Backbone bond lengths (Angstrom), bond angles and torsions (degrees), N, CA, C in turn:
res aa  C-N    CA-C-N  psi(-1)  N-CA   C-N-CA  omega(-1)  CA-C   N-CA-C  phi
1 M - - - 1.449 - - 1.523 110.87 -
2 E 1.339 117.14 -35.37 1.457 119.42 -179.47 1.515 111.67 -61.05
3 A 1.333 117.33 -37.16 1.464 120.23 179.98 1.523 110.43 -62.35
4 V 1.326 117.15 -39.30 1.463 120.86 178.74 1.523 109.80 -67.20
5 L 1.325 117.46 -44.65 1.465 120.21 178.71 1.525 110.79 -61.44
6 D 1.319 116.78 -40.37 1.466 120.23 179.94 1.519 111.90 -63.49
7 R 1.312 116.95 -30.36 1.459 121.33 179.93 1.531 111.64 -80.43
8 L 1.327 116.40 -34.25 1.460 121.09 -174.25 1.525 113.97 -93.96
9 I 1.314 117.28 -27.03 1.467 122.24 -178.16 1.522 108.28 -115.96
10 V 1.328 116.46 124.16 1.464 121.41 -178.94 1.525 109.76 -127.56
11 S 1.312 114.26 160.47 1.462 120.73 177.01 1.521 107.47 -142.79
12 E 1.321 116.11 125.56 1.464 121.20 -179.63 1.522 109.18 -130.00
13 P 1.322 117.53 127.55 1.463 119.38 176.42 1.527 110.28 -56.71
14 G 1.302 116.19 137.91 1.456 120.32 178.22 1.520 114.97 83.84
15 Y 1.314 117.69 -1.09 1.465 121.35 179.14 1.511 107.77 -122.97
16 R 1.334 116.49 112.51 1.476 122.95 -173.64 1.532 110.76 56.97
17 G 1.309 115.61 36.56 1.461 121.18 177.56 1.517 113.54 66.97
18 G 1.334 116.72 20.01 1.464 120.38 -179.73 1.516 113.69 77.76
19 R 1.338 115.96 4.35 1.476 119.12 -179.62 1.530 110.40 -70.80
20 P 1.326 117.22 145.35 1.468 120.64 177.45 1.527 110.39 -60.66
21 R 1.335 115.63 135.54 1.460 120.49 -178.05 1.520 109.44 -141.14
22 I 1.317 115.27 165.69 1.454 120.83 176.63 1.526 107.44 -71.74
23 A 1.327 116.97 128.55 1.463 122.32 -176.95 1.531 110.72 -54.09
24 G 1.321 115.10 135.24 1.454 120.90 177.95 1.517 114.90 80.98
25 T 1.333 116.81 5.62 1.463 121.36 179.98 1.522 109.72 -135.53
26 R 1.323 115.55 175.53 1.463 121.22 172.16 1.528 110.28 -102.06
27 I 1.320 117.73 9.23 1.467 122.37 -175.28 1.528 109.71 -85.02
28 T 1.343 114.91 118.65 1.464 119.96 -179.55 1.529 110.70 -89.01
29 G 1.320 113.89 164.87 1.455 119.30 174.33 1.522 110.95 -60.04
30 A 1.330 116.10 -35.95 1.464 120.29 178.33 1.527 111.37 -64.40
31 D 1.337 116.94 -35.12 1.469 120.31 176.34 1.535 109.70 -61.35
32 V 1.319 115.93 -48.29 1.469 120.95 -178.83 1.527 110.23 -61.12
33 K 1.329 115.86 -43.69 1.471 120.22 179.39 1.524 110.89 -60.85
34 Q 1.322 116.79 -42.89 1.465 120.70 -179.46 1.528 110.77 -64.25
35 W 1.317 117.86 -45.76 1.465 120.77 179.76 1.523 110.86 -62.02
36 Y 1.319 116.16 -37.33 1.462 121.17 -178.41 1.533 111.29 -73.22
37 L 1.326 116.48 -51.66 1.472 120.00 -173.86 1.528 113.36 -81.67
38 Q 1.308 118.24 -43.44 1.460 120.38 -174.11 1.516 113.71 -89.62
39 L 1.330 116.63 -34.02 1.463 119.18 -179.00 1.526 112.33 -98.17
40 G 1.326 116.51 -10.22 1.460 120.23 177.03 1.521 114.68 72.99
41 M 1.333 117.08 19.73 1.466 119.69 178.28 1.528 109.52 -75.96
42 S 1.317 116.32 142.15 1.466 119.22 173.78 1.526 107.97 -76.69
43 L 1.322 116.01 161.62 1.458 119.11 178.67 1.526 110.78 -63.09
44 E 1.320 116.04 -33.32 1.467 120.57 176.87 1.530 110.93 -65.98
45 E 1.333 116.84 -39.80 1.470 120.69 177.70 1.523 111.15 -64.76
46 I 1.326 116.15 -41.06 1.464 120.65 178.91 1.525 109.62 -61.06
47 A 1.325 116.10 -47.08 1.467 120.41 -179.90 1.524 110.95 -59.57
48 A 1.320 116.89 -45.68 1.464 120.96 -177.91 1.527 111.48 -68.71
49 T 1.321 117.27 -43.18 1.469 121.96 -177.06 1.522 112.05 -64.35
50 Y 1.323 116.93 -39.97 1.461 121.00 -174.66 1.530 112.95 -105.57
51 N 1.345 116.16 14.19 1.464 121.97 176.87 1.531 112.11 53.52
52 L 1.341 115.63 49.70 1.459 122.87 179.62 1.521 109.36 -112.93
53 S 1.309 115.89 155.86 1.466 117.64 172.41 1.522 107.83 -73.07
54 L 1.301 115.74 148.40 1.463 119.91 177.95 1.524 109.97 -62.15
55 A 1.326 116.50 -35.14 1.466 120.59 177.84 1.523 111.39 -59.90
56 A 1.328 117.02 -40.65 1.463 120.78 179.97 1.523 111.25 -66.01
57 V 1.313 116.98 -39.70 1.471 120.84 179.41 1.530 109.97 -67.20
58 Y 1.321 116.68 -43.94 1.466 119.82 176.89 1.524 110.94 -63.65
59 A 1.318 117.45 -37.98 1.465 120.90 178.06 1.524 110.64 -63.31
60 A 1.333 117.31 -40.40 1.465 120.59 178.02 1.523 110.89 -62.12
61 M 1.324 116.50 -43.74 1.470 119.78 178.61 1.529 111.04 -66.95
62 A 1.320 117.23 -40.50 1.467 120.43 178.12 1.521 110.41 -61.66
63 Y 1.307 116.70 -40.31 1.458 120.92 178.35 1.528 110.66 -63.05
64 I 1.315 117.00 -47.97 1.470 121.13 179.83 1.527 110.96 -60.23
65 I 1.316 116.98 -44.24 1.467 120.98 179.77 1.526 110.27 -63.00
66 T 1.313 117.22 -43.51 1.466 121.09 -179.99 1.516 111.28 -62.41
67 I 1.329 117.17 -46.43 1.467 121.24 179.52 1.531 110.57 -62.59
68 T 1.309 116.66 -42.10 1.469 120.55 179.44 1.520 110.81 -62.18
69 R 1.309 117.20 -45.24 1.475 120.80 178.22 1.509 111.78 -62.16
70 L 1.317 117.31 -42.75 1.469 120.74 179.12 1.524 110.76 -62.01
71 R 1.314 117.09 -41.39 1.466 120.51 179.58 1.527 111.12 -67.24
72 L 1.329 116.99 -40.38 1.461 120.21 178.69 1.524 111.23 -66.20
73 N 1.314 116.81 -39.20 1.462 120.46 -179.90 1.524 111.94 -70.59
74 A 1.328 117.12 -25.09 1.466 121.28 -179.82 1.526 112.18 -76.34
75 Q 1.312 116.81 -17.42 1.486 119.83 -177.36 1.493 111.93 -78.63
């Protein structure tokens, strides 16, 4: 699974503040999380609205969930 995430989620210094984003786009994992949690969009709606693969949207959510768990476990 990590290999897929590495291909779909990238982070580059100086691009969107170095925040992790969907490869080939300016859409960050935080953007996807906000649309899902605050706007109530389904992951399928996000993919269709922003012309993304469903795999990329799921990868963004998986990344956010993983980072959140790691931060919670570190406390």
